[in-house]
PyMOL Python script that loads the backbone (N, CA, C, O; Angstrom):
from pymol import cmd

cmd.read_pdbstr("""\
ATOM      1  N   MET A   1       0.837  -1.208   0.000  1.00  0.00           N
ATOM      2  CA  MET A   1       0.000   0.000   0.000  1.00  0.00           C
ATOM      3  C   MET A   1       0.869   1.253   0.000  1.00  0.00           C
ATOM      4  O   MET A   1       0.445   2.309  -0.469  1.00  0.00           O
ATOM      5  N   LYS A   2       2.087   1.132   0.528  1.00  0.00           N
ATOM      6  CA  LYS A   2       2.980   2.296   0.572  1.00  0.00           C
ATOM      7  C   LYS A   2       3.297   2.784  -0.834  1.00  0.00           C
ATOM      8  O   LYS A   2       3.464   3.982  -1.063  1.00  0.00           O
ATOM      9  N   LEU A   3       3.378   1.843  -1.777  1.00  0.00           N
ATOM     10  CA  LEU A   3       3.680   2.221  -3.160  1.00  0.00           C
ATOM     11  C   LEU A   3       2.532   3.046  -3.746  1.00  0.00           C
ATOM     12  O   LEU A   3       2.748   3.905  -4.600  1.00  0.00           O
ATOM     13  N   MET A   4       1.324   2.777  -3.281  1.00  0.00           N
ATOM     14  CA  MET A   4       0.163   3.486  -3.804  1.00  0.00           C
ATOM     15  C   MET A   4       0.039   4.880  -3.209  1.00  0.00           C
ATOM     16  O   MET A   4      -0.703   5.717  -3.725  1.00  0.00           O
ATOM     17  N   THR A   5       0.766   5.132  -2.121  1.00  0.00           N
ATOM     18  CA  THR A   5       0.668   6.429  -1.440  1.00  0.00           C
ATOM     19  C   THR A   5       0.954   7.580  -2.393  1.00  0.00           C
ATOM     20  O   THR A   5       0.256   8.595  -2.375  1.00  0.00           O
ATOM     21  N   LYS A   6       1.976   7.425  -3.225  1.00  0.00           N
ATOM     22  CA  LYS A   6       2.344   8.497  -4.155  1.00  0.00           C
ATOM     23  C   LYS A   6       1.235   8.763  -5.167  1.00  0.00           C
ATOM     24  O   LYS A   6       1.050   9.898  -5.607  1.00  0.00           O
ATOM     25  N   ARG A   7       0.509   7.731  -5.530  1.00  0.00           N
ATOM     26  CA  ARG A   7      -0.551   7.905  -6.533  1.00  0.00           C
ATOM     27  C   ARG A   7      -1.933   7.938  -5.895  1.00  0.00           C
ATOM     28  O   ARG A   7      -2.945   7.762  -6.573  1.00  0.00           O
ATOM     29  N   THR A   8      -1.966   8.164  -4.593  1.00  0.00           N
ATOM     30  CA  THR A   8      -3.252   8.166  -3.889  1.00  0.00           C
ATOM     31  C   THR A   8      -4.181   9.226  -4.463  1.00  0.00           C
ATOM     32  O   THR A   8      -5.341   8.942  -4.763  1.00  0.00           O
ATOM     33  N   SER A   9      -3.677  10.441  -4.614  1.00  0.00           N
ATOM     34  CA  SER A   9      -4.512  11.540  -5.109  1.00  0.00           C
ATOM     35  C   SER A   9      -4.996  11.252  -6.525  1.00  0.00           C
ATOM     36  O   SER A   9      -6.191  11.342  -6.808  1.00  0.00           O
ATOM     37  N   THR A  10      -4.071  10.908  -7.409  1.00  0.00           N
ATOM     38  CA  THR A  10      -4.429  10.646  -8.803  1.00  0.00           C
ATOM     39  C   THR A  10      -5.351   9.435  -8.914  1.00  0.00           C
ATOM     40  O   THR A  10      -6.371   9.477  -9.601  1.00  0.00           O
ATOM     41  N   THR A  11      -4.976   8.362  -8.231  1.00  0.00           N
ATOM     42  CA  THR A  11      -5.784   7.147  -8.294  1.00  0.00           C
ATOM     43  C   THR A  11      -7.192   7.411  -7.777  1.00  0.00           C
ATOM     44  O   THR A  11      -8.174   6.998  -8.393  1.00  0.00           O
ATOM     45  N   THR A  12      -7.285   8.097  -6.654  1.00  0.00           N
ATOM     46  CA  THR A  12      -8.593   8.401  -6.069  1.00  0.00           C
ATOM     47  C   THR A  12      -9.437   9.210  -7.037  1.00  0.00           C
ATOM     48  O   THR A  12     -10.615   8.915  -7.238  1.00  0.00           O
ATOM     49  N   ALA A  13      -8.843  10.218  -7.631  1.00  0.00           N
ATOM     50  CA  ALA A  13      -9.574  11.074  -8.572  1.00  0.00           C
ATOM     51  C   ALA A  13     -10.059  10.255  -9.760  1.00  0.00           C
ATOM     52  O   ALA A  13     -11.208  10.379 -10.185  1.00  0.00           O
ATOM     53  N   GLU A  14      -9.177   9.422 -10.290  1.00  0.00           N
ATOM     54  CA  GLU A  14      -9.543   8.603 -11.451  1.00  0.00           C
ATOM     55  C   GLU A  14     -10.640   7.607 -11.092  1.00  0.00           C
ATOM     56  O   GLU A  14     -11.609   7.442 -11.832  1.00  0.00           O
ATOM     57  N   VAL A  15     -10.477   6.949  -9.953  1.00  0.00           N
ATOM     58  CA  VAL A  15     -11.480   5.964  -9.519  1.00  0.00           C
ATOM     59  C   VAL A  15     -12.830   6.633  -9.312  1.00  0.00           C
ATOM     60  O   VAL A  15     -13.856   6.118  -9.756  1.00  0.00           O
ATOM     61  N   LEU A  16     -12.834   7.771  -8.643  1.00  0.00           N
ATOM     62  CA  LEU A  16     -14.096   8.485  -8.394  1.00  0.00           C
ATOM     63  C   LEU A  16     -14.728   8.902  -9.717  1.00  0.00           C
ATOM     64  O   LEU A  16     -15.935   8.758  -9.909  1.00  0.00           O
ATOM     65  N   ALA A  17     -13.913   9.416 -10.622  1.00  0.00           N
ATOM     66  CA  ALA A  17     -14.431   9.861 -11.917  1.00  0.00           C
ATOM     67  C   ALA A  17     -15.048   8.693 -12.678  1.00  0.00           C
ATOM     68  O   ALA A  17     -16.156   8.800 -13.203  1.00  0.00           O
ATOM     69  N   ILE A  18     -14.327   7.584 -12.733  1.00  0.00           N
ATOM     70  CA  ILE A  18     -14.823   6.395 -13.439  1.00  0.00           C
ATOM     71  C   ILE A  18     -16.063   5.838 -12.750  1.00  0.00           C
ATOM     72  O   ILE A  18     -17.025   5.444 -13.408  1.00  0.00           O
ATOM     73  N   PHE A  19     -16.032   5.808 -11.413  1.00  0.00           N
ATOM     74  CA  PHE A  19     -17.161   5.276 -10.651  1.00  0.00           C
ATOM     75  C   PHE A  19     -18.415   6.107 -10.891  1.00  0.00           C
ATOM     76  O   PHE A  19     -19.487   5.570 -11.170  1.00  0.00           O
ATOM     77  N   VAL A  20     -18.265   7.425 -10.781  1.00  0.00           N
ATOM     78  CA  VAL A  20     -19.414   8.323 -10.993  1.00  0.00           C
ATOM     79  C   VAL A  20     -19.916   8.205 -12.423  1.00  0.00           C
ATOM     80  O   VAL A  20     -21.122   8.136 -12.661  1.00  0.00           O
ATOM     81  N   THR A  21     -18.988   8.182 -13.376  1.00  0.00           N
ATOM     82  CA  THR A  21     -19.371   8.072 -14.787  1.00  0.00           C
ATOM     83  C   THR A  21     -20.135   6.778 -15.033  1.00  0.00           C
ATOM     84  O   THR A  21     -21.135   6.761 -15.751  1.00  0.00           O
ATOM     85  N   SER A  22     -19.659   5.701 -14.433  1.00  0.00           N
ATOM     86  CA  SER A  22     -20.318   4.400 -14.603  1.00  0.00           C
ATOM     87  C   SER A  22     -21.733   4.456 -14.049  1.00  0.00           C
ATOM     88  O   SER A  22     -22.667   3.944 -14.665  1.00  0.00           O
ATOM     89  N   LEU A  23     -21.890   5.080 -12.881  1.00  0.00           N
ATOM     90  CA  LEU A  23     -23.218   5.181 -12.267  1.00  0.00           C
ATOM     91  C   LEU A  23     -24.144   6.002 -13.162  1.00  0.00           C
ATOM     92  O   LEU A  23     -25.299   5.635 -13.377  1.00  0.00           O
ATOM     93  N   LEU A  24     -23.630   7.112 -13.679  1.00  0.00           N
ATOM     94  CA  LEU A  24     -24.448   7.970 -14.548  1.00  0.00           C
ATOM     95  C   LEU A  24     -24.842   7.210 -15.805  1.00  0.00           C
ATOM     96  O   LEU A  24     -25.991   7.285 -16.240  1.00  0.00           O
ATOM     97  N   LEU A  25     -23.899   6.478 -16.394  1.00  0.00           N
ATOM     98  CA  LEU A  25     -24.184   5.720 -17.617  1.00  0.00           C
ATOM     99  C   LEU A  25     -25.208   4.627 -17.321  1.00  0.00           C
ATOM    100  O   LEU A  25     -26.109   4.381 -18.123  1.00  0.00           O
ATOM    101  N   ASP A  26     -25.068   3.975 -16.175  1.00  0.00           N
ATOM    102  CA  ASP A  26     -26.004   2.912 -15.808  1.00  0.00           C
ATOM    103  C   ASP A  26     -27.404   3.490 -15.632  1.00  0.00           C
ATOM    104  O   ASP A  26     -28.390   2.891 -16.060  1.00  0.00           O
ATOM    105  N   GLU A  27     -27.483   4.666 -14.994  1.00  0.00           N
ATOM    106  CA  GLU A  27     -28.787   5.289 -14.769  1.00  0.00           C
ATOM    107  C   GLU A  27     -29.430   5.671 -16.094  1.00  0.00           C
ATOM    108  O   GLU A  27     -30.621   5.441 -16.307  1.00  0.00           O
ATOM    109  N   LYS A  28     -28.624   6.264 -16.993  1.00  0.00           N
ATOM    110  CA  LYS A  28     -29.147   6.675 -18.300  1.00  0.00           C
ATOM    111  C   LYS A  28     -29.603   5.452 -19.087  1.00  0.00           C
ATOM    112  O   LYS A  28     -30.663   5.477 -19.714  1.00  0.00           O
ATOM    113  N   ASN A  29     -28.819   4.391 -19.059  1.00  0.00           N
ATOM    114  CA  ASN A  29     -29.167   3.178 -19.800  1.00  0.00           C
ATOM    115  C   ASN A  29     -30.449   2.566 -19.237  1.00  0.00           C
ATOM    116  O   ASN A  29     -31.290   2.072 -19.988  1.00  0.00           O
ATOM    117  N   SER A  30     -30.592   2.602 -17.915  1.00  0.00           N
ATOM    118  CA  SER A  30     -31.776   2.027 -17.280  1.00  0.00           C
ATOM    119  C   SER A  30     -33.010   2.835 -17.665  1.00  0.00           C
ATOM    120  O   SER A  30     -34.053   2.271 -17.995  1.00  0.00           O
ATOM    121  N   VAL A  31     -32.881   4.158 -17.620  1.00  0.00           N
ATOM    122  CA  VAL A  31     -34.015   5.024 -17.966  1.00  0.00           C
ATOM    123  C   VAL A  31     -34.356   4.874 -19.435  1.00  0.00           C
ATOM    124  O   VAL A  31     -35.525   4.790 -19.810  1.00  0.00           O
ATOM    125  N   THR A  32     -33.324   4.843 -20.260  1.00  0.00           N
ATOM    126  CA  THR A  32     -33.552   4.734 -21.700  1.00  0.00           C
ATOM    127  C   THR A  32     -34.041   3.325 -22.027  1.00  0.00           C
ATOM    128  O   THR A  32     -34.295   3.015 -23.191  1.00  0.00           O
TER     129      THR A  32
END
""", "prot")
cmd.dss("prot")
cmd.show_as("cartoon", "prot")
cmd.util.cbc("prot")
cmd.orient("prot")
């Protein structure tokens, strides 16, 4: 986990962005 410390900020941002995008896409697909 120490190796991930340096990329914590970037990784977190990317994961959150992908996670949110996936949720939005899933919601749109479900509605559509």
